[in-house]
C-alpha positions in Angstrom: 73.7 153.9 153.7 73.3 151.6 156.7 70.1 149.7 157.5 70.5 151.0 161.0 68.2 153.9 161.7 68.9 156.4 164.4 66.3 159.0 165.3 67.6 162.2 166.9 65.0 164.5 168.6 66.3 167.9 169.7 65.0 171.5 169.3 68.5 172.9 169.0 69.7 173.1 165.3 73.3 173.0 166.3 72.9 169.7 168.2 71.0 168.1 165.3 73.7 169.2 162.9 76.6 167.9 165.0 74.9 164.5 165.7 73.7 164.1 162.1 77.1 164.9 160.6 79.0 162.5 162.9 76.5 159.6 162.7 76.2 159.8 158.9 80.0 159.7 158.6 79.8 156.3 160.3 77.3 155.1 157.8 74.1 155.3 159.9 70.7 156.4 158.5 69.9 159.5 160.5 66.3 160.8 161.1 65.7 164.1 162.9 62.8 165.8 164.6 62.7 169.2 166.4 60.1 168.3 169.1 58.6 165.4 170.9 55.5 165.4 168.8 57.4 165.2 165.5 59.7 162.6 167.1 56.7 160.4 168.0 55.3 160.5 164.5 58.7 159.7 162.9 59.4 156.9 165.4 56.0 155.3 164.6 56.7 155.5 160.8 60.4 154.4 160.8 60.8 152.2 163.9 64.4 153.2 164.5 66.8 150.9 166.4 68.2 153.8 168.4 66.3 157.0 169.6 68.3 159.9 171.0 66.2 162.4 172.9 66.8 165.8 174.4 64.9 166.3 177.6 63.7 169.9 177.4 61.7 170.4 174.2 58.6 172.2 173.0 55.3 170.4 172.2 56.3 167.3 174.2 59.4 166.9 176.2 61.8 163.9 176.0 60.6 162.3 179.2 57.0 162.3 178.1 58.0 161.0 174.7 60.0 158.2 176.2 57.0 157.2 178.5 54.8 156.9 175.4 57.3 154.9 173.4 57.8 152.5 176.3 54.1 151.9 176.6 53.9 150.6 173.0 55.1 147.0 172.3 56.3 147.9 168.8 59.2 149.9 170.3 60.4 147.1 172.5 63.4 146.6 170.2 64.4 150.3 170.2 67.0 151.6 172.6 66.4 155.1 174.0 69.2 157.4 175.1 68.8 160.9 176.5 71.0 164.0 176.0 71.6 165.7 179.3 74.0 168.3 180.7 76.8 166.9 182.9 75.3 168.2 186.1 71.7 167.4 185.5 71.4 164.5 188.0 67.6 164.9 188.4 67.1 164.8 184.6 69.2 161.7 184.3 67.2 159.9 187.0 63.9 161.0 185.5 65.1 159.7 182.1 65.9 156.3 183.4 62.8 156.1 185.5 60.5 156.3 182.4 62.4 153.6 180.5 65.4 155.3 179.1 68.3 152.9 178.5 71.2 155.4 178.9 72.2 159.0 178.7 74.8 161.0 176.7 76.2 164.1 178.4 76.7 167.4 176.8 78.9 169.0 175.5 79.0 166.2 172.9 82.4 164.8 172.0 82.2 162.9 168.7 84.5 160.0 169.7 82.6 159.4 173.0 79.3 159.8 171.1 80.2 157.2 168.5 81.5 154.7 171.1 78.4 155.1 173.1 76.1 154.7 170.0 77.9 151.4 169.1 77.4 150.1 172.6 73.7 151.0 172.6 73.2 149.4 169.2 74.7 146.2 170.4 72.2 146.4 173.3 69.4 146.9 170.8 70.4 143.7 169.0 70.4 141.8 172.2 67.0 143.1 173.3 65.5 142.0 170.0 66.9 138.5 170.5 65.5 138.3 174.0 62.1 139.6 172.9 61.9 136.9 170.3 62.6 133.9 172.6 58.8 133.5 172.7 56.9 133.8 169.4 53.1 133.7 169.1 50.4 134.2 166.5 46.8 133.2 166.8 46.6 130.1 169.1 50.2 129.0 168.3 53.0 129.8 170.8 56.6 128.8 170.4 59.3 129.0 173.0 62.6 128.9 171.2 64.7 128.5 174.3 62.8 125.4 175.5 62.1 124.1 171.9 58.4 123.8 172.7 55.3 124.4 170.5 51.8 124.9 171.9 48.5 125.0 170.0 45.5 126.1 172.1 47.7 125.4 175.2 48.4 121.8 174.2 52.0 120.9 173.4 52.8 119.8 169.8 56.1 117.9 169.4 58.1 118.7 166.3 61.3 117.4 164.9 64.3 119.8 164.7 63.8 121.1 161.1 60.0 121.4 161.4 60.6 123.4 164.5 63.2 125.7 162.8 60.9 126.2 159.8 57.9 127.1 162.0 60.1 129.6 164.0 61.3 131.3 160.8 57.7 131.8 159.5 56.4 132.9 162.9 59.2 135.5 163.3 57.4 137.7 160.7 53.7 136.6 160.3 52.4 137.8 157.0 55.8 138.0 155.3 56.3 135.8 152.3 59.4 133.7 152.6 60.8 132.6 149.3 61.9 129.0 148.9 65.5 130.2 148.6 65.3 132.1 151.9 63.9 129.1 153.6 66.6 126.8 152.3 69.3 129.2 153.3 68.0 129.9 156.8 66.7 126.5 157.8 69.1 124.1 156.0 72.0 126.4 155.1 73.1 127.5 151.7 75.8 124.8 151.6 73.5 121.9 152.4 72.1 120.0 149.4 68.6 118.7 149.9 65.9 117.6 147.5 63.6 120.2 145.8 60.6 118.6 147.6 62.1 118.9 151.1 60.4 122.1 152.0 57.0 120.9 150.7 57.3 117.7 152.8 58.1 119.7 155.9 55.2 122.2 155.3 52.8 119.3 154.8 53.9 117.7 158.1 53.5 121.1 159.9 50.0 121.4 158.5 49.1 117.9 159.6 50.1 118.8 163.2 48.9 122.4 163.4 46.0 122.5 161.0 45.7 123.8 157.4 44.8 127.4 158.2 48.2 128.8 159.3 50.7 128.3 156.5 49.7 129.6 153.1 51.3 128.6 149.9 52.2 131.6 147.6 52.4 129.9 144.1 55.7 130.1 142.5 57.3 132.1 145.4 57.1 130.4 148.8 55.1 130.4 152.0 53.8 132.7 154.7 52.3 132.3 158.2 48.9 133.9 158.7 46.2 133.9 161.3 
């Protein structure tokens, strides 16, 4: 099963069945909900990369659900597409006005659906990259594009590998990165470096940023906390 999660929210069992069948055949993990309220709960729990919404639904319609999702930062990386009838111009405009990224017209044609889904997921990947150009936690801010680090608004100059190591830890504050992960992502699996290399770079980062940010997890690796 793919790591890519797609949430489909529609009150029509036939539509859910068609979408689920075709998406699962392509290897996607498919989650389903029958109304906007259920969809919101499932989205909050699973954080899917793609959310496909019907517009007219009980409990909470698709437009309102989209408005709520777009108001919460944790869904910035999720792409939202609406299911609309071919002649529903008003619905399509309303869907895009509240933050929808695209719409898929009914009746659903499997080949068109899968082509559109692949395009939307590529967009999802790009939106995550764009969102992560600036990373921040506590009083540390990193601009990956400009290769700049600030602490309490003051710039801290870091060499290339220290900068890459800090970016890696900051991408997921609280996550423990193993030494092997750090080696592979910062130096590359094919590069041979001494066993103390990571420790030296961590020590230098602590000297420049303070001792409170990077925590050593004995025998495993490091994590960024604030």
